[in-house]
C-alpha positions as a printed Julia matrix, in Angstrom:
146×3 Matrix{Float64}:
 56.95  -59.14  17.76
 56.59  -57.27  21.0
 53.66  -58.65  22.86
 50.68  -56.17  23.52
 49.84  -56.72  26.5
 49.95  -54.96  30.02
 50.49  -57.23  33.23
 51.52  -55.19  35.79
 51.25  -51.37  36.71
 53.54  -49.91  39.01
 52.9   -46.66  40.78
 56.17  -45.09  42.39
 54.79  -44.1   45.91
 56.42  -41.53  48.1
 55.02  -43.43  51.35
 54.24  -46.79  50.41
 52.35  -47.64  53.58
 50.16  -44.62  53.18
 49.07  -45.66  49.65
 48.99  -49.24  50.53
 46.51  -48.71  53.3
 44.15  -46.37  50.61
 43.85  -49.43  48.47
 43.48  -51.88  51.41
 40.68  -49.76  52.76
 38.89  -49.92  49.14
 38.85  -53.41  50.03
 41.34  -54.3   47.33
 43.13  -57.79  47.66
 46.7   -57.95  48.19
 48.99  -60.8   47.14
 51.05  -62.81  49.7
 54.43  -60.73  48.68
 53.11  -57.34  49.84
 54.37  -55.48  53.04
 54.73  -51.58  53.99
 57.78  -51.58  51.69
 56.26  -52.93  48.4
 52.41  -54.12  47.74
 50.81  -55.66  45.19
 47.19  -55.75  44.37
 44.88  -58.13  42.29
 42.59  -56.46  39.94
 40.92  -58.03  37.05
 43.52  -58.7   34.65
 46.5   -56.44  35.9
 48.26  -56.27  39.38
 48.73  -53.06  40.59
 52.04  -52.57  42.27
 52.88  -50.0   44.71
 56.73  -49.27  45.09
 59.1   -46.62  46.76
 59.72  -43.98  44.1
 63.54  -43.48  45.12
 63.96  -47.48  44.52
 62.04  -46.9   41.33
 64.06  -44.31  40.25
 67.5   -46.38  40.93
 66.43  -49.8   39.31
 65.48  -47.23  36.02
 68.99  -45.71  36.41
 67.62  -42.49  36.86
 68.8   -40.09  39.67
 66.16  -38.56  41.95
 65.95  -34.98  41.75
 64.6   -32.09  44.15
 61.2   -32.15  42.31
 60.92  -36.3   42.89
 60.41  -35.73  46.47
 56.97  -34.43  46.82
 54.02  -35.9   44.49
 53.33  -33.9   41.51
 49.57  -32.75  41.05
 49.22  -35.11  37.8
 51.99  -37.75  36.78
 50.32  -37.66  33.29
 49.04  -41.12  33.5
 45.64  -42.11  33.97
 44.52  -45.23  35.28
 41.24  -46.35  34.8
 38.29  -48.62  36.56
 35.68  -49.49  33.74
 32.39  -50.53  35.35
 29.07  -52.35  33.8
 26.37  -49.82  34.7
 26.35  -46.21  34.97
 25.29  -46.4   38.96
 28.8   -47.76  39.63
 30.39  -44.48  39.03
 28.67  -42.58  41.3
 28.89  -45.16  43.81
 32.59  -45.88  43.45
 33.26  -41.82  43.9
 31.21  -41.48  46.88
 32.93  -44.36  48.39
 36.54  -43.49  47.37
 36.21  -40.19  49.31
 34.92  -41.95  52.29
 38.64  -43.43  52.47
 40.83  -40.43  51.43
 40.63  -40.41  47.54
 39.73  -36.76  46.33
 37.17  -36.37  43.63
 38.37  -34.26  40.87
 35.31  -34.01  38.65
 31.79  -35.72  39.64
 30.25  -38.0   37.87
 28.3   -36.85  34.69
 27.06  -38.29  31.41
 29.87  -38.02  28.81
 29.2   -36.76  25.28
 30.19  -40.2   23.9
 27.07  -41.48  25.77
 28.47  -42.99  29.09
 29.11  -41.91  32.67
 32.5   -40.6   33.93
 34.25  -39.48  36.96
 37.85  -38.69  38.22
 39.38  -39.25  41.28
 42.71  -38.9   42.78
 44.21  -40.9   45.42
 46.32  -39.95  48.76
 49.52  -38.98  46.09
 47.42  -37.51  43.23
 47.46  -40.71  41.28
 44.2   -39.79  38.66
 42.02  -42.39  38.31
 39.08  -42.33  35.72
 35.81  -44.46  36.49
 33.74  -44.85  33.57
 30.97  -46.82  32.12
 30.9   -47.16  28.39
 27.55  -48.86  26.98
 29.61  -50.46  24.32
 31.77  -52.14  26.58
 32.59  -55.81  27.1
 34.12  -57.87  29.76
 35.71  -61.19  30.37
 34.79  -63.55  32.75
 37.43  -61.97  34.96
 35.84  -58.73  34.82
 38.6   -57.25  32.47
 37.47  -54.8   29.81
 38.22  -56.66  26.47
 36.57  -54.51  23.86
 34.49  -50.75  23.89
């Protein structure tokens, strides 16, 4: 059996120092191994790393193409920040804009009973901010069910 767990999410960055600074400006805590060449942030349950895209491609055995040299509009992955009350959705999206993020859709009540909004970081990584009234969180703040 393969363990069903995600312990690290790596964002392949076009400019690690710029992306690192964005997440630092949000108040996210780095690990001691972070630098302008590689950064790792603590989140509730999963580490978020920022790694140069050319090195990520090389490690995976892929050759960079011309298309890999600029951030696409959407990379096909959405990262989520799930919160414990609906007001946090609005607050987070307001704060993210102050630090260089770009709101894609403003907070709104969702058809499934929650509240949701989206933003992109400076390299077009898509983030969802969501409150789900049935979500439960563990003592570390990680969502364990919804």
